[in-house]
PAVEX-283366 format. One record per residue (C-alpha): x, y, z; residue in three letters. Coordinates in Angstrom, 1 decimal. Layout:
SITE    east   north      up  res
SITE       X       Y       Z  ALA
...
// end
This chain:
SITE    east   north      up  res
SITE   133.9    21.9   101.9  UNK
SITE   134.4    24.4    98.9  UNK
SITE   133.7    27.5   101.1  UNK
SITE   136.2    26.3   103.7  UNK
SITE   138.9    25.5   101.0  UNK
SITE   138.4    29.0    99.5  UNK
SITE   138.5    30.7   103.1  UNK
SITE   141.9    28.8   103.8  UNK
SITE   143.3    29.6   100.5  UNK
SITE   142.5    33.4   101.2  UNK
SITE   144.1    33.1   104.7  UNK
SITE   147.2    31.3   103.2  UNK
SITE   147.6    34.5   101.2  UNK
SITE   147.8    36.8   104.1  UNK
SITE   151.3    38.1   105.0  UNK
SITE   153.0    36.3   107.7  UNK
SITE   154.7    38.5   110.7  UNK
SITE   157.9    37.5   112.0  UNK
SITE   158.3    36.1   115.7  UNK
SITE   159.4    39.3   117.3  UNK
SITE   159.1    41.0   120.6  UNK
SITE   157.4    43.9   118.9  UNK
SITE   154.8    41.7   117.2  UNK
SITE   153.9    39.7   120.2  UNK
SITE   153.8    42.9   122.2  UNK
SITE   151.1    44.2   119.7  UNK
SITE   149.2    41.0   119.8  UNK
SITE   149.1    41.2   123.8  UNK
SITE   146.7    44.3   123.1  UNK
SITE   144.0    41.9   122.4  UNK
SITE   143.8    40.9   126.0  UNK
SITE   142.4    44.1   127.0  UNK
SITE   139.2    42.9   125.6  UNK
SITE   139.1    40.2   128.4  UNK
SITE   140.2    42.3   131.3  UNK
SITE   136.7    41.7   132.9  UNK
SITE   136.9    38.0   132.4  UNK
SITE   140.2    36.9   133.4  UNK
SITE   138.9    33.8   135.2  UNK
SITE   138.1    32.4   131.7  UNK
SITE   141.7    32.7   130.7  UNK
SITE   142.7    31.1   133.9  UNK
SITE   140.3    28.3   133.4  UNK
SITE   141.3    27.8   129.7  UNK
SITE   145.1    27.5   130.8  UNK
SITE   144.0    25.0   133.5  UNK
SITE   142.1    22.8   130.9  UNK
SITE   144.9    23.2   128.4  UNK
SITE   147.6    21.9   130.9  UNK
SITE   145.0    19.0   131.7  UNK
SITE   144.9    17.8   128.0  UNK
SITE   148.6    18.2   127.7  UNK
SITE   149.2    16.2   130.9  UNK
SITE   146.6    13.4   130.1  UNK
SITE   148.3    13.5   126.5  UNK
SITE   151.6    12.5   128.2  UNK
SITE   150.4     9.9   130.4  UNK
SITE   148.2     8.1   127.8  UNK
SITE   151.2     6.6   125.7  UNK
SITE   153.0     5.6   129.1  UNK
SITE   149.9     3.7   130.2  UNK
SITE   148.9     2.3   126.8  UNK
SITE   152.6     1.2   126.3  UNK
SITE   152.5    -1.0   129.4  UNK
SITE   149.8    -3.2   127.5  UNK
SITE   152.3    -4.5   125.1  UNK
SITE   154.2    -5.9   128.1  UNK
SITE   151.4    -8.2   128.5  UNK
SITE   152.0   -10.0   125.1  UNK
SITE   155.4   -11.4   126.2  UNK
SITE   154.3   -12.1   129.8  UNK
SITE   154.7   -15.8   130.7  UNK
SITE   155.7   -15.9   134.3  UNK
SITE   152.8   -14.2   135.8  UNK
SITE   149.8   -16.3   136.7  UNK
SITE   146.8   -16.0   134.4  UNK
SITE   144.4   -14.7   137.0  UNK
SITE   147.1   -12.0   138.1  UNK
SITE   147.5   -11.1   134.4  UNK
SITE   143.8   -10.6   133.9  UNK
SITE   143.8    -8.3   137.0  UNK
SITE   146.6    -6.3   135.7  UNK
SITE   144.9    -6.1   132.1  UNK
SITE   141.7    -5.0   133.7  UNK
SITE   143.6    -2.4   135.8  UNK
SITE   145.5    -1.1   132.6  UNK
SITE   142.3    -1.0   130.7  UNK
SITE   140.5     0.9   133.5  UNK
SITE   143.4     3.4   133.6  UNK
SITE   143.1     3.9   129.9  UNK
SITE   139.5     4.4   130.3  UNK
SITE   139.9     7.0   132.9  UNK
SITE   142.5     8.8   130.8  UNK
SITE   140.1     8.8   127.7  UNK
SITE   137.3    10.2   129.8  UNK
SITE   139.6    12.9   131.4  UNK
SITE   141.1    13.8   128.0  UNK
SITE   137.5    14.2   126.8  UNK
SITE   136.6    16.4   129.8  UNK
SITE   139.7    18.6   129.6  UNK
SITE   139.7    18.8   125.8  UNK
SITE   135.8    20.0   125.9  UNK
SITE   136.7    22.5   128.7  UNK
SITE   139.7    23.8   126.9  UNK
SITE   137.7    24.4   123.5  UNK
SITE   134.8    25.9   125.4  UNK
SITE   136.7    28.4   127.5  UNK
SITE   139.1    29.5   124.8  UNK
SITE   136.1    29.8   122.4  UNK
SITE   134.4    32.2   125.1  UNK
SITE   137.5    34.2   125.5  UNK
SITE   138.1    34.4   121.8  UNK
SITE   134.4    35.5   121.0  UNK
SITE   134.6    38.3   123.7  UNK
SITE   137.8    39.5   122.1  UNK
SITE   136.5    39.3   118.8  UNK
SITE   133.2    41.1   119.6  UNK
SITE   135.3    44.0   121.1  UNK
SITE   137.7    43.9   118.2  UNK
SITE   134.9    43.9   115.5  UNK
SITE   133.2    46.8   117.1  UNK
SITE   136.4    48.9   117.6  UNK
SITE   137.5    48.3   114.0  UNK
SITE   134.1    49.0   112.4  UNK
SITE   133.6    52.0   114.7  UNK
SITE   137.0    53.2   113.7  UNK
SITE   136.3    52.6   109.8  UNK
SITE   133.0    54.6   110.1  UNK
SITE   134.8    57.4   111.7  UNK
SITE   137.8    57.7   109.3  UNK
SITE   137.9    60.9   107.2  UNK
SITE   137.3    60.6   103.4  UNK
SITE   141.1    61.0   102.8  UNK
SITE   141.4    57.6   104.3  UNK
SITE   139.3    56.1   101.7  UNK
SITE   141.1    57.8    98.8  UNK
SITE   144.1    55.9    99.9  UNK
SITE   142.7    52.5   100.8  UNK
SITE   140.3    50.1    98.8  UNK
SITE   137.1    49.3   100.2  UNK
SITE   137.5    45.6    99.4  UNK
SITE   140.6    45.4   101.3  UNK
SITE   139.2    47.1   104.4  UNK
SITE   136.2    44.8   104.1  UNK
SITE   138.9    41.9   104.2  UNK
SITE   140.3    43.4   107.5  UNK
SITE   136.8    43.0   109.1  UNK
SITE   136.3    39.6   107.9  UNK
SITE   139.5    37.5   106.8  UNK
SITE   141.8    39.1   109.3  UNK
SITE   139.6    38.7   112.2  UNK
SITE   138.7    35.1   111.2  UNK
SITE   142.4    34.3   111.2  UNK
SITE   142.8    36.0   114.7  UNK
SITE   139.9    33.9   116.0  UNK
SITE   141.4    30.6   114.7  UNK
SITE   144.5    31.3   116.3  UNK
SITE   143.0    31.9   119.7  UNK
SITE   140.5    29.0   119.5  UNK
SITE   142.9    26.4   118.0  UNK
SITE   146.4    27.3   117.0  UNK
SITE   147.7    28.8   120.2  UNK
SITE   146.3    26.1   122.3  UNK
SITE   147.6    23.5   120.0  UNK
SITE   151.2    24.9   119.8  UNK
SITE   151.3    24.9   123.7  UNK
SITE   149.8    21.3   123.9  UNK
SITE   152.0    19.8   121.2  UNK
SITE   155.1    21.5   122.7  UNK
SITE   154.4    20.1   126.1  UNK
SITE   153.6    16.6   124.7  UNK
SITE   156.5    16.6   122.3  UNK
SITE   159.2    17.8   124.9  UNK
SITE   157.6    16.1   127.8  UNK
SITE   157.5    12.9   125.6  UNK
SITE   161.2    13.2   124.9  UNK
SITE   161.9    13.6   128.3  UNK
SITE   160.0    10.6   129.4  UNK
SITE   161.2     8.5   126.7  UNK
SITE   164.9     9.3   127.8  UNK
SITE   163.8     8.4   131.3  UNK
SITE   161.6     5.2   130.8  UNK
SITE   163.9     3.7   128.2  UNK
SITE   167.7     3.0   127.8  UNK
SITE   170.0     4.8   125.6  UNK
SITE   170.1     1.7   123.2  UNK
SITE   166.5     2.4   122.6  UNK
SITE   166.3     6.2   122.5  UNK
SITE   169.2     6.9   120.4  UNK
SITE   167.6     5.5   117.3  UNK
SITE   164.6     7.8   117.7  UNK
SITE   166.9    10.9   118.0  UNK
SITE   169.2     9.8   115.3  UNK
SITE   166.4     9.3   112.7  UNK
SITE   163.2    10.9   113.6  UNK
SITE   164.3    14.7   113.9  UNK
SITE   166.3    14.8   110.5  UNK
SITE   163.3    13.3   108.6  UNK
SITE   160.8    15.7   110.3  UNK
SITE   163.1    18.5   109.4  UNK
SITE   163.4    17.5   105.7  UNK
SITE   159.5    16.8   105.6  UNK
SITE   159.0    20.2   107.0  UNK
SITE   161.1    22.1   104.4  UNK
SITE   159.8    20.0   101.7  UNK
SITE   156.4    20.5   102.5  UNK
SITE   156.7    24.4   102.9  UNK
SITE   158.2    24.3    99.2  UNK
SITE   155.2    22.4    98.0  UNK
SITE   152.8    24.8    99.7  UNK
SITE   154.6    27.7    97.9  UNK
SITE   154.1    25.8    94.6  UNK
SITE   150.6    25.0    95.5  UNK
SITE   149.8    28.8    95.9  UNK
SITE   151.4    29.7    92.5  UNK
SITE   149.4    27.0    90.9  UNK
SITE   146.2    28.3    92.2  UNK
SITE   147.4    31.7    91.4  UNK
SITE   147.6    30.6    87.4  UNK
SITE   144.2    29.0    87.9  UNK
SITE   142.8    32.2    89.0  UNK
SITE   144.2    34.1    86.2  UNK
SITE   142.6    31.7    83.8  UNK
SITE   139.3    32.4    85.6  UNK
SITE   139.7    36.2    85.1  UNK
SITE   140.1    35.5    81.3  UNK
SITE   136.9    33.5    81.4  UNK
SITE   135.0    36.0    83.5  UNK
SITE   136.2    38.8    81.3  UNK
SITE   135.2    37.0    78.1  UNK
SITE   131.8    36.0    79.2  UNK
SITE   130.9    39.2    81.0  UNK
SITE   131.8    41.1    77.8  UNK
SITE   130.3    38.5    75.3  UNK
SITE   128.6    41.2    73.4  UNK
SITE   131.9    43.1    72.7  UNK
SITE   133.8    39.7    71.8  UNK
SITE   131.0    38.9    69.3  UNK
SITE   130.7    42.4    67.9  UNK
SITE   134.4    42.7    67.4  UNK
SITE   134.7    39.3    66.1  UNK
SITE   137.4    38.4    68.7  UNK
SITE   136.3    34.8    69.5  UNK
SITE   139.6    33.5    68.2  UNK
SITE   141.5    36.0    70.2  UNK
SITE   139.8    35.1    73.3  UNK
SITE   140.3    31.5    72.7  UNK
SITE   144.2    32.0    71.9  UNK
SITE   144.4    34.0    75.1  UNK
SITE   142.8    31.2    77.2  UNK
SITE   144.9    28.6    75.4  UNK
SITE   148.0    30.4    76.4  UNK
SITE   147.2    30.5    80.1  UNK
SITE   145.9    27.0    80.3  UNK
SITE   149.1    25.8    78.8  UNK
SITE   151.0    27.6    81.4  UNK
SITE   148.7    25.7    83.9  UNK
SITE   149.5    22.5    82.3  UNK
SITE   153.2    22.9    82.5  UNK
SITE   153.1    24.2    85.9  UNK
SITE   150.8    21.1    87.0  UNK
SITE   153.3    18.9    85.7  UNK
SITE   156.1    20.2    87.7  UNK
SITE   153.7    20.5    90.7  UNK
SITE   153.0    16.7    90.0  UNK
SITE   156.6    15.8    89.9  UNK
SITE   157.3    17.6    93.3  UNK
SITE   154.3    16.1    94.9  UNK
SITE   155.3    12.5    93.6  UNK
SITE   158.8    13.2    95.0  UNK
SITE   157.4    14.1    98.5  UNK
SITE   155.2    10.9    98.5  UNK
SITE   158.1     8.8    97.5  UNK
SITE   160.0    10.4   100.2  UNK
SITE   157.3     9.7   102.8  UNK
SITE   156.9     6.2   101.7  UNK
SITE   160.5     5.4   101.5  UNK
SITE   162.1     7.4   104.4  UNK
SITE   159.2     7.9   106.8  UNK
SITE   158.0     4.4   106.7  UNK
SITE   161.3     3.1   106.2  UNK
SITE   162.6     4.8   109.4  UNK
SITE   159.6     3.4   111.4  UNK
SITE   160.5    -0.2   110.1  UNK
SITE   164.2     0.5   110.7  UNK
SITE   163.5     1.5   114.4  UNK
SITE   161.2    -1.6   114.7  UNK
SITE   164.0    -3.9   113.3  UNK
SITE   166.5    -2.4   115.8  UNK
SITE   164.0    -2.8   118.6  UNK
SITE   163.4    -6.5   117.8  UNK
SITE   167.2    -7.1   117.7  UNK
SITE   167.3    -5.6   121.1  UNK
SITE   164.6    -7.9   122.1  UNK
SITE   166.3   -11.0   120.8  UNK
SITE   169.3    -9.9   122.9  UNK
SITE   167.0    -9.5   126.0  UNK
SITE   168.0    -5.9   126.3  UNK
SITE   164.6    -4.6   126.4  UNK
SITE   161.3    -5.8   127.9  UNK
SITE   157.9    -6.0   126.0  UNK
SITE   156.7    -3.2   128.2  UNK
SITE   159.8    -0.8   127.3  UNK
SITE   159.0    -1.8   123.7  UNK
SITE   155.5    -0.8   123.9  UNK
SITE   155.9     2.4   125.6  UNK
SITE   158.7     3.4   123.1  UNK
SITE   156.6     2.9   120.2  UNK
SITE   153.5     4.7   121.8  UNK
SITE   155.8     7.6   123.0  UNK
SITE   157.4     7.7   119.4  UNK
SITE   154.2     8.1   117.7  UNK
SITE   152.8    10.8   120.2  UNK
SITE   156.0    12.8   119.9  UNK
SITE   156.3    12.5   116.1  UNK
SITE   152.8    13.6   115.7  UNK
SITE   153.1    16.5   118.1  UNK
SITE   156.3    17.9   116.8  UNK
SITE   155.4    17.1   113.3  UNK
SITE   152.2    19.3   113.5  UNK
SITE   154.0    22.4   115.2  UNK
SITE   155.2    24.0   111.8  UNK
SITE   151.6    24.4   110.6  UNK
SITE   150.4    25.6   113.8  UNK
SITE   153.3    28.3   114.1  UNK
SITE   152.5    29.3   110.5  UNK
SITE   149.0    29.9   111.4  UNK
SITE   150.1    32.0   114.5  UNK
SITE   152.4    34.0   112.1  UNK
SITE   149.4    34.7   110.0  UNK
SITE   147.4    35.7   113.1  UNK
SITE   150.3    38.2   114.2  UNK
SITE   150.2    39.6   110.7  UNK
SITE   146.4    39.9   110.8  UNK
SITE   146.5    41.5   114.2  UNK
SITE   149.1    44.2   113.0  UNK
SITE   146.9    44.9   110.0  UNK
SITE   144.0    45.5   112.3  UNK
SITE   145.5    47.5   114.9  UNK
SITE   147.2    49.6   112.1  UNK
SITE   143.6    50.9   111.4  UNK
SITE   142.6    51.1   115.0  UNK
SITE   145.5    53.4   115.5  UNK
SITE   144.9    55.8   112.5  UNK
SITE   143.7    59.2   113.3  UNK
SITE   140.0    59.6   113.0  UNK
SITE   137.6    62.5   112.6  UNK
SITE   136.6    64.4   115.8  UNK
SITE   133.0    63.2   115.9  UNK
SITE   130.6    63.0   118.9  UNK
SITE   128.9    59.7   118.9  UNK
SITE   126.8    60.7   121.6  UNK
SITE   125.2    63.6   119.7  UNK
SITE   121.5    63.5   119.4  UNK
SITE   120.6    64.0   115.8  UNK
SITE   117.7    66.1   114.6  UNK
SITE   117.8    68.0   118.0  UNK
SITE   119.5    71.2   117.1  UNK
SITE   120.2    73.5   120.0  UNK
SITE   121.1    76.3   117.6  UNK
SITE   120.0    76.1   114.1  UNK
SITE   122.3    77.4   111.3  UNK
SITE   121.2    80.3   109.2  UNK
SITE   123.0    79.0   106.2  UNK
SITE   125.3    81.8   105.0  UNK
SITE   128.3    80.3   103.2  UNK
SITE   131.4    81.9   102.1  UNK
SITE   134.5    80.4   100.4  UNK
SITE   137.5    82.8   100.5  UNK
SITE   140.6    82.0    98.3  UNK
SITE   140.2    78.3    98.6  UNK
SITE   143.0    76.1    97.3  UNK
SITE   142.8    72.2    97.5  UNK
SITE   144.9    69.2    96.4  UNK
SITE   143.8    65.6    97.2  UNK
SITE   146.1    63.9    99.8  UNK
SITE   147.0    61.1    97.1  UNK
SITE   147.7    63.6    94.5  UNK
SITE   149.6    66.4    95.9  UNK
SITE   150.9    67.3    92.6  UNK
SITE   147.6    68.3    90.9  UNK
SITE   145.9    71.3    92.2  UNK
SITE   142.1    70.6    91.9  UNK
SITE   140.7    74.2    93.0  UNK
SITE   142.6    77.2    92.9  UNK
SITE   141.8    80.7    94.6  UNK
SITE   138.1    79.9    94.6  UNK
SITE   136.0    82.6    96.1  UNK
SITE   132.3    83.0    96.3  UNK
SITE   129.4    83.5    98.9  UNK
SITE   125.8    82.6    99.4  UNK
SITE   123.5    84.2   101.9  UNK
SITE   120.8    82.0   103.8  UNK
SITE   118.2    80.5   101.6  UNK
SITE   120.0    81.3    98.3  UNK
SITE   120.6    78.7    95.5  UNK
SITE   124.1    78.6    94.0  UNK
SITE   124.7    76.6    90.8  UNK
SITE   128.1    75.2    89.9  UNK
SITE   128.8    74.3    86.5  UNK
SITE   131.8    73.4    84.4  UNK
SITE   133.3    70.6    82.3  UNK
SITE   134.1    67.1    83.9  UNK
SITE   137.3    67.5    86.1  UNK
SITE   136.8    71.1    86.8  UNK
SITE   136.4    70.6    90.5  UNK
SITE   132.7    70.7    91.0  UNK
SITE   132.1    67.6    93.2  UNK
SITE   135.4    68.4    95.1  UNK
SITE   133.7    71.8    96.0  UNK
SITE   130.6    69.9    97.3  UNK
SITE   133.0    67.7    99.5  UNK
SITE   134.6    70.6   100.9  UNK
SITE   131.2    72.0   101.8  UNK
SITE   130.6    69.0   103.7  UNK
SITE   133.9    69.0   105.4  UNK
SITE   134.8    65.7   104.0  UNK
SITE   138.1    67.4   103.3  UNK
SITE   139.8    70.5   104.5  UNK
SITE   141.2    73.2   102.2  UNK
SITE   145.0    73.4   101.8  UNK
SITE   144.7    77.4   102.1  UNK
SITE   141.9    79.8   102.4  UNK
SITE   138.8    80.0   104.5  UNK
SITE   135.5    78.3   104.5  UNK
SITE   133.1    80.4   106.6  UNK
SITE   129.5    79.3   107.7  UNK
SITE   127.4    82.0   109.3  UNK
SITE   130.4    84.3   109.5  UNK
SITE   132.4    81.9   111.4  UNK
SITE   135.2    79.3   110.3  UNK
SITE   133.7    76.0   109.4  UNK
SITE   136.3    74.4   112.0  UNK
SITE   134.8    76.4   114.8  UNK
SITE   131.8    74.1   114.8  UNK
SITE   131.5    70.5   115.9  UNK
SITE   131.8    68.4   113.0  UNK
SITE   128.8    66.2   114.0  UNK
SITE   126.7    69.2   114.7  UNK
SITE   127.6    70.8   111.4  UNK
SITE   126.8    67.7   109.3  UNK
SITE   123.6    67.2   111.1  UNK
SITE   122.3    70.3   109.6  UNK
SITE   123.3    69.6   105.9  UNK
SITE   122.1    67.1   103.5  UNK
SITE   123.3    65.9   100.1  UNK
SITE   121.4    64.3    97.2  UNK
SITE   124.0    62.7    95.0  UNK
SITE   123.8    61.6    91.3  UNK
SITE   124.4    57.9    92.2  UNK
SITE   122.1    57.4    95.0  UNK
SITE   123.2    54.5    97.5  UNK
SITE   120.2    53.0    99.2  UNK
SITE   120.9    50.5   102.0  UNK
SITE   119.5    46.9   101.6  UNK
SITE   116.6    47.3   103.8  UNK
SITE   113.0    48.6   103.2  UNK
SITE   111.9    51.8   101.9  UNK
SITE   110.8    53.0   105.3  UNK
SITE   114.2    52.2   106.8  UNK
SITE   116.0    54.2   103.9  UNK
SITE   113.8    57.3   104.4  UNK
SITE   114.1    56.9   108.2  UNK
SITE   118.0    57.2   107.7  UNK
SITE   117.3    60.9   107.6  UNK
SITE   115.7    61.0   111.1  UNK
SITE   115.6    57.6   112.7  UNK
SITE   113.1    58.7   115.3  UNK
SITE   110.7    60.3   113.0  UNK
SITE   106.9    59.5   113.3  UNK
SITE   105.2    57.6   110.6  UNK
SITE   103.2    60.8   109.7  UNK
SITE   106.4    62.9   109.3  UNK
SITE   107.8    60.0   107.1  UNK
SITE   104.6    59.9   105.0  UNK
SITE   104.8    63.6   104.4  UNK
SITE   108.4    63.6   103.4  UNK
SITE   107.5    60.9   100.8  UNK
SITE   104.8    63.1    99.5  UNK
SITE   107.0    66.1    99.2  UNK
SITE   109.5    64.0    97.5  UNK
SITE   106.9    63.0    94.8  UNK
SITE   107.5    59.2    96.1  UNK
SITE   104.4    58.4    97.9  UNK
SITE   102.5    57.4    94.8  UNK
SITE   104.9    55.0    93.4  UNK
SITE   105.5    53.6    96.9  UNK
SITE   101.9    53.0    97.6  UNK
SITE   101.8    51.0    94.3  UNK
SITE   103.9    48.2    95.7  UNK
SITE   102.1    45.5    97.5  UNK
SITE   104.3    46.0   100.7  UNK
SITE   104.2    49.8   100.3  UNK
SITE   106.7    51.4   102.8  UNK
SITE   108.0    47.9   103.8  UNK
SITE   109.1    47.1   100.3  UNK
SITE   112.5    45.8   100.2  UNK
SITE   114.8    47.7    97.9  UNK
SITE   117.5    45.2    97.4  UNK
SITE   121.2    45.5    97.5  UNK
SITE   122.1    49.4    96.7  UNK
SITE   118.5    49.8    95.7  UNK
SITE   118.6    47.6    92.6  UNK
SITE   114.9    46.9    92.8  UNK
SITE   113.9    50.4    92.2  UNK
SITE   114.5    52.6    89.1  UNK
SITE   117.0    55.5    89.1  UNK
SITE   114.2    58.2    89.6  UNK
SITE   112.6    56.3    92.3  UNK
SITE   115.9    56.0    94.2  UNK
SITE   116.3    59.7    93.7  UNK
SITE   113.0    60.4    95.3  UNK
SITE   113.6    58.1    98.2  UNK
SITE   117.0    60.0    98.7  UNK
SITE   115.2    63.4    98.5  UNK
SITE   112.5    62.1   101.1  UNK
SITE   115.5    61.3   103.4  UNK
SITE   116.7    64.8   102.9  UNK
SITE   113.3    66.2   103.6  UNK
SITE   113.0    64.3   106.7  UNK
SITE   116.4    65.6   107.9  UNK
SITE   115.3    69.1   107.4  UNK
SITE   118.7    70.5   106.7  UNK
SITE   119.8    74.2   106.8  UNK
SITE   122.4    73.7   103.8  UNK
SITE   121.5    71.4   100.9  UNK
SITE   124.0    69.9    98.3  UNK
SITE   122.5    68.6    95.0  UNK
SITE   125.3    66.7    93.1  UNK
SITE   124.0    66.3    89.5  UNK
SITE   120.9    64.7    91.1  UNK
SITE   119.0    64.6    87.8  UNK
SITE   121.6    64.1    85.1  UNK
SITE   121.1    60.3    84.6  UNK
SITE   117.3    60.3    84.5  UNK
SITE   114.8    60.1    81.7  UNK
SITE   112.6    63.1    81.0  UNK
SITE   109.5    62.1    83.2  UNK
SITE   111.8    60.9    85.9  UNK
SITE   113.7    64.3    85.7  UNK
SITE   110.5    66.2    85.9  UNK
SITE   109.2    64.4    89.1  UNK
SITE   112.6    64.6    90.7  UNK
SITE   113.0    68.3    89.8  UNK
SITE   109.6    69.1    91.2  UNK
SITE   110.6    67.5    94.4  UNK
SITE   114.0    69.2    94.5  UNK
SITE   112.3    72.6    94.0  UNK
SITE   110.2    72.1    97.0  UNK
SITE   113.3    70.7    98.9  UNK
SITE   115.3    73.9    98.2  UNK
SITE   112.8    76.5    99.4  UNK
SITE   114.0    78.2   102.5  UNK
SITE   117.5    76.5   102.3  UNK
SITE   120.9    77.5   101.2  UNK
SITE   121.5    75.2    98.3  UNK
SITE   124.7    74.4    96.3  UNK
SITE   123.6    72.8    92.9  UNK
SITE   126.1    70.9    90.6  UNK
SITE   124.6    70.5    87.3  UNK
SITE   125.2    69.4    83.8  UNK
SITE   121.7    70.2    82.5  UNK
SITE   121.4    74.0    82.7  UNK
SITE   117.7    73.8    82.5  UNK
SITE   117.6    72.9    86.0  UNK
SITE   119.7    75.8    87.3  UNK
SITE   118.2    78.8    85.1  UNK
SITE   116.5    80.4    88.3  UNK
SITE   119.5    80.0    90.5  UNK
SITE   120.4    83.3    92.5  UNK
SITE   124.0    82.8    91.5  UNK
SITE   125.9    80.6    88.9  UNK
SITE   129.5    79.9    89.3  UNK
SITE   131.3    78.6    86.3  UNK
SITE   134.5    76.5    86.9  UNK
SITE   137.2    75.8    84.5  UNK
SITE   140.2    73.6    85.5  UNK
SITE   139.8    74.3    89.2  UNK
SITE   139.2    78.2    89.0  UNK
SITE   136.3    80.4    88.7  UNK
SITE   136.2    82.0    85.3  UNK
SITE   132.5    83.3    85.3  UNK
SITE   129.9    84.3    88.1  UNK
SITE   126.5    85.6    87.7  UNK
SITE   122.7    84.9    87.0  UNK
SITE   121.7    82.9    84.1  UNK
SITE   120.4    86.0    82.3  UNK
SITE   123.8    88.0    83.0  UNK
SITE   126.0    85.0    81.9  UNK
SITE   124.3    84.4    78.5  UNK
SITE   124.9    87.9    77.6  UNK
SITE   128.7    87.3    77.3  UNK
SITE   128.9    86.0    73.6  UNK
SITE   132.4    84.9    74.5  UNK
SITE   131.6    83.2    77.7  UNK
SITE   131.9    79.5    78.6  UNK
SITE   128.3    79.7    80.1  UNK
SITE   127.0    81.1    76.8  UNK
SITE   128.8    78.3    75.0  UNK
SITE   127.2    75.6    77.1  UNK
SITE   123.8    77.3    76.7  UNK
SITE   124.1    77.3    73.0  UNK
SITE   124.9    73.5    73.0  UNK
SITE   122.0    72.8    75.1  UNK
SITE   119.2    75.3    74.3  UNK
SITE   120.4    76.4    70.8  UNK
SITE   120.3    80.1    71.6  UNK
// end
C-alpha cells in the first residue's frame, strides 16, 4: 500500500493538460501502435458498451423488487413466481456484468500493453540516440521519470480511466433519461433540484482539499530533506558543533507542518460535516418527499424502488467522473511529455551497423584546425578558442592544463559528442562529418576517469567492447589490461557480479575492466581522460602498464593531471582558458623557464 500511495502522489504532481483538440490529436498518435490489432479495440468497445448497458438495466430490474413489499392484491403463488423471475433476471444481469467486465478489462489491458511496449521501445530508443547536447539541457532523473511515471499514467488511463469515463457517462446520462421516462415529474424533480448542486459543491470542495493535501505533503517532504541532510552529513554536523542549529531548523519546518496540518484538518472536518449534513440530508429529504407521495398514492412501490436504485447509480457514476477526467488530463499531459522527446531531433546513427566488422579501417590521422566551441546551454562562455594541432597515426598527444581549461571538451569533440561552432576537425585528411557517425565511433574508444560499469558480470562488461568476441579473445583482453589476475581471484571469476555502477570493485579494478573493454574493441583512435588521476600508486602502476600496451600502434589523446604519465608523449598540448598556449615534447617544454608546463613540472617533480 505504501508503494502505491507514493506512486499516486508522484502521479498527482504531473502537469494536467487541457481538454483541447490539439491535445486529443497528439494522444491519438498512440493508436498507431495497435494498427495490426484493431479487432482488439473493437472487441474492447463491445465489452465496454455491454458493461454500460447492463449497468443501466440493473437498477431498473432491482428497483422492481421494492414493489413486492407493498403488493397485497396479487396471489401469493403468483407473487412468488414474479419474485423468482425478478431474482433470476438479476442473477443473469450479474453474470452478464461479470462477463462483460472481464472482457472489457482483458481487451483494454491487451491493447494498452501493446501500446506501451511500442511506446517504451520508441522512447528508450530515442533517448539512447539523442546527442550529448540534449543531456546537457535535461536532467537524467527527469528523463527516467518519462520512461516510468509518465508511461504508467498513460497505462492507467487506457486500462481504466477512459473506459470508466465512457461507462460512467453512459450510466449517468442514460440513467437520467430512464429516470425521467419511468417516473413522474413529481419524483424526478427532487433529484434534479437537490443532487446536481450538491455534487458540484462536493467536487469543487474536494478539489480544494486535494490541493491542500498536496501542499501538506510538500511540507512533509521538506522536513524529510532536513532529516536526510543532517543524518547524511552527521560527521560535519558534529565536527562543526551544529546539533542545535539542525534541531532549530527541523523545529521551524515541523512548526509549519503543524500549522498547515491544523488548517488542513479544519478543511477536512468541514468537508465531512458537509457530507454528513447535506449529502445524507438530501438523501433523507428525497426519501421524505417520496414517502409523502406514497401516502398520497401518487407513486407505486415499484416506482419508488426504481427511483432509489437509479438515483444511487446515477449519483455514483456522475460523482466519480471528475476524478476519472482528472486522470485523463494527467495522461494527456504525460502523452505530450513523451512525444515531446520522441519528436526531438536525434543523432544520425545506423542501428543495423555491425560493430567490430570494419570494411575500411581508419589510419588515425587527426587534425583540429581553428576550433571554436561553446556549449549549447552556455553560449555566452567560449570553452575552446582557435584550437589548432594535429596527430599522425600512432602518435600520442597529451593535453594538460588547469581545471576548466577545456581538456575534457576537446575529448568530447574528438568523439563527435558535439560539433564545433567553427573550424574543422579532420580524420585521415577528411572532414569528420563526412564519416557515418556509427562507423566513426566504432573505431574509437575512451577510458574515462570515473569508469561506469554496468550492473552485470565482469564478463558482460568486458564483452561490451565486442559483444560477439570469443572467450579466448576476452581472456586475452583481460591479460593485456592487467585484469586477469584479480579476476581469477574471485570465486566466480569472470561471472562475478560487479554491482551497481561497479561498486563491488575498487577504482583500479574498474579502470582495468574498462581498459580490457577498450582492448577488445581494438580501436584506431584512443582517448584517455585522466584515467589514472584518482588511483593509489600501486593501482596507477598497474593501470599505466595496461594503458601503455593499449596505446601501442594507436593514435591516442591523453588528458592528464599527473605529468609523470605523459613524459614520453609525442606531443604535449598545454591549454589555458580554452586556448593553446604551449605545444611540444616534455623535453622542449621544460626548457621554457617561464612556461606553464615548466611551472606544473616544478610543482610535481621539483625540477
